[in-house]
C-alpha positions in Angstrom: -0.4 -0.1 0.1 1.3 3.2 -0.9 1.7 6.6 0.9 -0.9 7.9 -0.7 -3.5 4.6 0.0 -3.3 4.9 4.2 -3.5 8.7 4.1 -6.8 7.8 2.9 -7.2 5.3 4.1 -6.9 6.9 7.9 -9.2 10.1 7.1 -11.7 7.7 5.9 -11.5 6.0 8.8 -10.8 9.4 11.1 -14.2 10.0 8.8 -16.0 7.6 9.8 -15.3 7.6 13.6 -16.1 11.0 13.6 -19.6 10.3 12.0 -19.9 7.7 14.6 -19.0 10.0 17.7 -21.9 12.1 16.5 -24.6 9.6 16.1 -23.6 8.0 19.6 -24.1 11.7 21.1 -27.4 11.7 20.5 -28.5 7.8 20.8 -26.9 9.1 23.8 -29.5 12.1 24.1 -32.3 9.7 23.6 -32.3 9.1 19.7 -34.1 5.8 19.6 -35.6 6.0 16.6 -34.9 3.3 13.7 -32.9 5.7 11.2 -30.5 6.8 13.6 -30.0 2.7 14.8 -29.4 2.0 11.0 -26.8 4.6 10.4 -25.3 3.5 13.4 -24.6 -0.1 12.3 -24.0 0.8 8.8 -21.3 2.5 10.0 -19.5 0.3 12.6 -19.6 -2.0 9.8 -18.1 0.5 7.5 -15.7 1.0 10.2 -15.3 -2.2 11.4 -14.4 -3.5 7.3 -12.1 -0.3 7.1 -10.2 -2.1 10.0 -9.5 -4.5 7.6 -12.5 -7.2 8.6 -14.5 -7.0 5.2 -16.7 -9.9 6.3 -18.3 -7.0 8.3 -19.6 -5.8 5.0 -22.0 -9.0 4.5 -23.7 -8.9 8.2 
């Protein structure tokens, strides 16, 4: 993997983590909607795949 690819991957992981943090805060404040739960599940799967576990996307 090239340096550029590593930087891009690191940026994607940071961006996904920030988005997840926002959703976790919403849930902590009482947001129990199905849409928020689905977004969290999708982003958690994406983050897991970005971290080297591609089978997480199939779940």
